[in-house]
C-alpha positions in Angstrom: -81.6 34.3 -42.4 -78.7 32.0 -41.6 -75.1 32.6 -40.6 -73.8 32.6 -44.2 -75.9 35.7 -45.0 -73.4 37.6 -42.9 -70.1 36.1 -44.3 -68.7 39.5 -45.2 -68.9 40.9 -41.6 -69.2 38.1 -39.0 -66.7 36.4 -36.8 -65.4 33.0 -37.9 -67.3 29.8 -37.3 -65.7 26.8 -35.6 -65.0 25.0 -38.9 -63.1 28.0 -40.2 -60.8 28.5 -37.2 -58.0 25.9 -37.9 -57.6 27.1 -41.5 -57.4 30.8 -40.6 -55.0 30.0 -37.7 -52.6 28.4 -40.1 -52.9 31.4 -42.5 -52.2 33.7 -39.6 -49.0 32.1 -38.4 -47.7 32.0 -42.0 -48.3 35.7 -42.4 -45.0 37.6 -42.6 -46.3 40.8 -40.8 -47.9 38.8 -38.0 -44.6 36.9 -37.5 -42.8 40.2 -37.2 -45.2 41.3 -34.5 -44.8 38.0 -32.6 -41.0 38.2 -33.0 -41.2 41.6 -31.2 -42.5 39.9 -28.1 -40.0 37.0 -28.1 -37.1 38.0 -30.3 -34.8 35.3 -28.9 -37.0 32.5 -30.1 -36.6 31.1 -33.7 -39.6 31.3 -35.9 -40.1 27.5 -36.0 -40.2 27.4 -32.2 -42.6 30.4 -32.0 -45.0 28.8 -34.4 -44.7 25.5 -32.7 -45.7 27.0 -29.4 -48.6 28.8 -31.0 -49.8 25.5 -32.6 -49.5 23.8 -29.3 -51.6 26.5 -27.6 -54.2 26.3 -30.3 -54.9 22.6 -29.6 -58.4 22.2 -28.3 -59.5 25.7 -29.5 -62.7 25.1 -31.5 -64.6 28.4 -31.1 -64.0 32.1 -31.0 -64.7 32.0 -27.3 -62.2 29.2 -26.8 -59.7 31.5 -28.7 -60.5 34.4 -26.3 -60.0 32.3 -23.2 -56.8 30.5 -24.4 -55.0 33.5 -26.1 -56.6 36.8 -25.2 -57.5 36.3 -21.5 -53.8 36.0 -20.4 -52.8 38.9 -22.6 -55.4 41.2 -21.2 -54.7 40.1 -17.7 -51.0 40.9 -18.2 -51.9 44.2 -19.8 -54.1 45.2 -16.8 -51.4 44.2 -14.3 -48.8 46.3 -16.1 -50.8 49.3 -17.1 -53.6 49.9 -14.5 -53.8 50.6 -10.8 -56.5 47.9 -10.5 -59.8 47.1 -12.1 -63.3 46.8 -10.6 -66.6 45.6 -12.1 -70.2 46.3 -11.0 -73.4 44.8 -12.3 -77.0 44.4 -11.0 -77.4 41.8 -8.3 -80.4 40.2 -10.0 -78.8 40.0 -13.5 -79.2 36.7 -15.2 -75.7 35.6 -16.2 -77.0 33.0 -18.6 -79.0 35.7 -20.6 -77.6 37.6 -23.5 -77.3 41.4 -23.8 -76.3 44.2 -26.2 -73.9 46.2 -24.1 -74.0 49.8 -25.3 -71.1 51.7 -23.8 -69.2 54.9 -23.8 -65.9 54.5 -25.7 -62.5 55.0 -24.1 -60.1 52.7 -25.9 -60.2 51.3 -29.5 -59.0 47.8 -28.5 -59.4 47.4 -24.8 -63.0 48.5 -24.1 -64.4 45.2 -25.2 -61.4 43.1 -24.3 -61.5 44.2 -20.6 -65.3 43.6 -20.6 -64.8 40.1 -21.9 -62.3 39.3 -19.1 -64.6 40.8 -16.5 -67.6 38.8 -17.7 -65.5 35.6 -17.7 -64.1 36.2 -14.3 -67.6 36.9 -12.8 -69.2 33.8 -14.1 -71.2 35.1 -17.1 -72.1 32.4 -19.6 -70.7 34.2 -22.6 -68.2 36.9 -23.5 -69.0 39.4 -26.2 -69.0 39.6 -30.0 -67.4 43.0 -30.8 -68.2 45.6 -33.4 -65.0 47.1 -34.8 -64.5 49.7 -37.5 -62.9 48.4 -40.7 -60.7 51.5 -40.7 -58.7 49.8 -38.0 -58.2 46.6 -39.9 -55.2 48.0 -41.7 -53.5 44.7 -42.5 -55.0 41.3 -43.4 -53.6 39.6 -40.3 -55.3 42.2 -38.1 -58.7 41.4 -39.7 -58.1 37.6 -39.3 -57.0 38.0 -35.7 -60.0 40.1 -34.6 -62.5 37.8 -36.4 -61.0 34.9 -34.4 -61.6 37.1 -31.4 -65.4 37.3 -31.8 -65.3 40.6 -33.8 -67.7 41.6 -36.6 -66.9 44.4 -39.0 -68.4 47.9 -38.9 -67.8 49.5 -42.3 -66.6 53.1 -42.4 -66.2 55.7 -45.1 -69.1 54.6 -47.3 -71.4 56.4 -49.7 -75.0 57.1 -48.5 -76.3 54.1 -50.5 -73.5 51.8 -49.3 -74.1 53.0 -45.7 -77.8 52.1 -45.8 -77.0 48.6 -47.0 -74.2 48.1 -44.5 -76.3 49.4 -41.6 -79.1 47.1 -42.5 -76.8 44.1 -42.7 -75.1 44.9 -39.4 -78.4 45.4 -37.7 -79.7 42.1 -39.0 -76.5 40.4 -37.8 -76.8 41.9 -34.3 -80.4 40.7 -34.0 -79.3 37.3 -35.3 -76.3 37.0 -33.0 -78.3 37.9 -29.9 -81.5 35.9 -30.6 -80.2 33.0 -32.7 -76.6 32.5 -31.7 -77.4 33.7 -28.2 -74.3 35.7 -28.0 -73.6 38.9 -26.1 -72.7 42.0 -28.2 -70.5 45.0 -27.3 -70.9 48.2 -29.3 -70.0 51.8 -28.7 -72.8 54.3 -28.2 -71.5 56.4 -31.1 -69.2 56.2 -34.1 -65.7 56.8 -32.8 -64.7 58.0 -29.4 -65.9 61.3 -27.8 -62.7 63.2 -28.0 -63.7 65.4 -25.1 -65.2 62.6 -23.0 -68.7 64.1 -23.2 -70.3 60.7 -23.8 -73.6 60.9 -25.7 -75.5 58.1 -27.5 -76.2 58.9 -31.1 -79.8 58.5 -32.2 -78.5 57.1 -35.5 -76.9 54.1 -33.6 -80.3 53.3 -32.1 -82.0 53.7 -35.5 -79.5 51.2 -36.9 -80.4 48.8 -34.2 -84.0 48.9 -35.3 -83.4 48.4 -39.0 -82.8 44.7 -38.9 -85.7 43.8 -36.7 -88.3 41.5 -38.4 -91.6 41.3 -36.6 -93.3 39.4 -39.4 -95.6 42.1 -40.6 -93.3 44.8 -41.9 -94.8 47.6 -39.7 -92.5 50.6 -38.9 -94.6 52.4 -36.3 -93.5 53.5 -32.8 -94.5 50.2 -31.2 -92.3 48.3 -33.7 -89.3 50.5 -32.6 -89.9 49.6 -29.0 -90.2 45.9 -29.9 -87.0 46.1 -32.0 -85.0 47.6 -29.1 -86.5 45.1 -26.6 -85.4 42.3 -28.9 -81.8 43.3 -28.3 -81.9 43.3 -24.4 -79.8 46.5 -24.2 -77.8 47.0 -21.1 -75.9 50.3 -20.9 -72.3 50.0 -19.8 -70.1 52.7 -18.1 -66.4 52.7 -18.6 -64.3 54.9 -16.3 -60.6 55.4 -16.6 -58.6 57.4 -14.0 -56.1 58.4 -16.7 -56.7 58.2 -20.5 -53.3 57.4 -22.0 -54.6 58.8 -25.3 -55.6 62.1 -23.8 -52.6 64.0 -25.4 -53.2 62.4 -28.8 -56.8 63.6 -28.7 -55.7 67.1 -27.6 -53.1 67.0 -30.4 -55.9 66.2 -32.9 -58.0 69.1 -31.5 -55.1 71.6 -32.2 -54.3 70.0 -35.6 -57.9 70.5 -36.7 -58.0 74.0 -35.2 -54.9 75.1 -37.1 -55.8 73.3 -40.3 -59.6 72.5 -40.8 -58.7 70.1 -43.6 -56.5 68.0 -41.4 -57.4 64.3 -41.3 -56.0 61.3 -39.3 -53.8 58.9 -41.2 -53.5 55.2 -40.8 -50.4 55.8 -38.7 -52.4 58.0 -36.4 -54.9 55.2 -35.9 -52.0 52.8 -35.1 -50.5 55.2 -32.7 -53.8 55.5 -30.9 -54.2 51.8 -30.7 -50.6 51.2 -29.4 -50.8 54.1 -26.9 -54.2 52.9 -25.6 -53.0 49.4 -25.1 -49.6 50.1 -23.6 -50.2 53.4 -21.8 -50.8 53.8 -18.1 -54.5 54.1 -17.1 -54.6 54.3 -13.4 -57.7 52.7 -11.9 -60.3 51.3 -14.3 -64.0 50.7 -13.4 -66.7 49.0 -15.5 -70.3 49.0 -14.4 -73.3 47.4 -16.2 -76.8 49.0 -15.8 -80.0 47.0 -15.7 -81.4 46.0 -19.1 -83.7 48.8 -20.3 -86.6 46.5 -21.4 -88.7 47.3 -18.4 -88.1 51.0 -18.9 -89.0 50.7 -22.6 -92.4 49.3 -21.6 -93.2 52.7 -19.9 -92.9 54.6 -23.2 -95.9 55.8 -25.2 -95.8 53.6 -28.4 -97.9 56.2 -30.3 -95.0 58.7 -30.2 -93.1 59.4 -33.4 -90.2 57.1 -34.1 -87.7 59.9 -33.9 -89.0 61.0 -30.5 -88.8 57.5 -29.1 -85.2 57.1 -30.3 -84.2 60.4 -28.7 -85.8 59.5 -25.4 -84.0 56.1 -25.4 -80.7 57.8 -26.2 -81.2 60.1 -23.3 -82.1 57.2 -21.0 -79.0 55.3 -22.0 -76.9 58.4 -21.4 -78.4 58.8 -17.9 -77.7 55.2 -17.0 -74.1 55.6 -18.2 -73.5 59.0 -16.6 -74.9 58.1 -13.2 -72.5 55.2 -12.9 -69.2 56.9 -13.7 -66.5 56.2 -11.2 -65.3 59.6 -10.1 -61.6 60.1 -9.3 -59.7 63.0 -7.7 -58.4 64.1 -11.1 -62.0 64.7 -12.3 -62.6 67.1 -9.4 -59.3 68.8 -9.9 -60.0 69.4 -13.6 -63.5 70.7 -12.9 -62.2 73.2 -10.3 -59.5 74.5 -12.7 -62.0 75.0 -15.6 -65.0 76.2 -13.7 -63.4 78.1 -10.9 -65.2 75.9 -8.4 -63.8 74.7 -5.0 -64.1 71.0 -4.3 -60.8 70.7 -2.5 -62.4 68.4 0.0 -62.5 65.8 -2.8 -58.8 65.6 -3.2 -55.5 66.3 -1.4 -52.6 68.6 -2.2 -50.6 65.6 -3.3 -53.4 64.5 -5.7 -53.3 67.9 -7.3 -49.5 68.0 -7.5 -49.4 64.5 -9.0 -52.1 65.3 -11.6 -50.4 68.6 -12.6 -47.2 66.7 -13.1 -49.1 64.1 -15.2 -50.7 66.7 -17.4 -47.4 68.5 -18.0 -45.9 65.1 -19.0 -48.7 64.4 -21.4 -48.5 67.8 -23.1 -44.7 67.2 -23.5 -45.5 64.2 -25.7 -47.5 66.2 -28.2 -45.7 66.2 -31.6 -46.7 69.4 -33.3 -44.5 72.1 -34.8 -46.1 74.8 -32.7 -47.8 73.2 -29.6 -50.2 75.6 -28.0 -49.7 74.5 -24.4 -52.5 76.5 -22.9 -55.0 75.2 -25.5 -53.7 71.6 -25.1 -54.1 71.8 -21.3 -57.6 73.1 -21.6 -58.6 70.3 -24.0 -57.1 67.6 -21.7 -58.7 69.1 -18.6 -62.0 69.2 -20.4 -61.7 65.4 -21.0 -61.4 64.9 -17.2 -64.0 67.4 -16.2 -66.8 66.3 -18.6 -67.5 62.9 -17.0 -67.9 64.6 -13.6 -70.2 67.3 -15.1 -72.4 64.6 -16.6 -72.3 62.5 -13.4 -73.4 65.5 -11.3 -76.2 66.3 -13.8 -77.4 62.7 -13.8 -77.4 62.2 -10.1 -78.9 65.6 -9.1 -82.2 65.4 -7.3 -85.2 65.8 -9.5 -86.8 69.3 -9.5 -89.5 69.4 -6.9 -88.3 66.3 -5.1 
C-alpha cells in the first residue's frame, strides 16, 4: 500500500500543506476564531502575520513546532500547576511507538504529549487519532490534519465500521513501519466518564486487522506478531483536576433522568472548550516500556480472543500502576468508601477540594440538579484512579 490509499483519513502530505493553509486563512469561520484572540488587528494584518509564520513550514511536524508548540506552552502556563513527564531510562528516542493511553481531554491529551516528546529530545511527535464527530466545521478538519491528525470515523453501520476499522488499522501499521511516525490513540472509544480507565479488547482487535504477514494466517501467533509490529507503549495521563468533571456529571444525570438523552454538537464543543481553557492543577504523563518483550511471554496457541483480553489487562496494569496520585484522590476515596487516609492530605487540602467540588457543581446547567448525585459522580471520577492504582501496585498473592 502507499500513502494515497489512505487519502480519506490521513494527515496532509508536505506538498498539500501550502494549498490547505491558504484555504484555511480564507475560511470565514476560522477568521472569526482568530479574530477572537486578537480583535484589535485588521484581517489583512492577521493573515499577513500567519503567512509570515508559515514560511519554512513544509511538514505537519513543522506545523506543530511553529504553531501548536507555543499555543500548548501558553495553555499549560495559564491552566496548569505544572507538568511532569516520565519515561523508561533505556527508551530509544529515535524509535517509533504506538502510545495507547487513558483519555482525559479531547484535544490536549495528544497535544501535551507532543510537547513533552519534543522537549525531551524524542525524534518524532505523534500522529493523532481523532473522532470525526469532533470535526464539526471544515476549518477544524483542515487544521487537525495539518496537525498530524488522522480521522477515526464514528456513527457507522456495522458494514461501514468494518471497512473503516480495517482502513484505520492498515494506516496505523503503515504510519509506524513505513512513515516511521509515532501514533497516539486512546485505549477506548471516547473518555471513561467515571475515570475507570480500561482498554477495550475491540481497540486491540482493530490494531490487528491491518497487519499483513504475507501468508494470510489469523492464528494466535499472528495476533502477537501484529501487536509487536506496532511497538505499543502504554501511556498514563494524570490530572489533578479535570475541568470537564462537572460536564461529565451533568451528562450522567441527564441520562439518568432521560435514558434517550444524547449529546449535541454544542455539547461536544463545550467539552472541547472547557477541557482546553479550564484549570487542571498538576498534570503528569508517564510512558511505560514497550510491551513487545512481554508479548513474547504469551502462549501463541491460545485463542485470539483470550490473547487480546490478556493484552488489554496488561496495558491496564501498566497505565494504572503509573498514575500520579494527588491529595484529592485520597480525599474522594475516603468520602466514598468511609476509609481513613488522612495522613495523605492536610485539612487545607480537604477544605480546598470541597470548595472546588462545590464550585464545579454550581456550574451544572440542568433544570433540576441533583447535588448529592452530582457530587457522588464527581467524587467517583477522582477515587477510581486511586482504586486502580492500589489494585495494580498491591503485592502479588503469596509474595
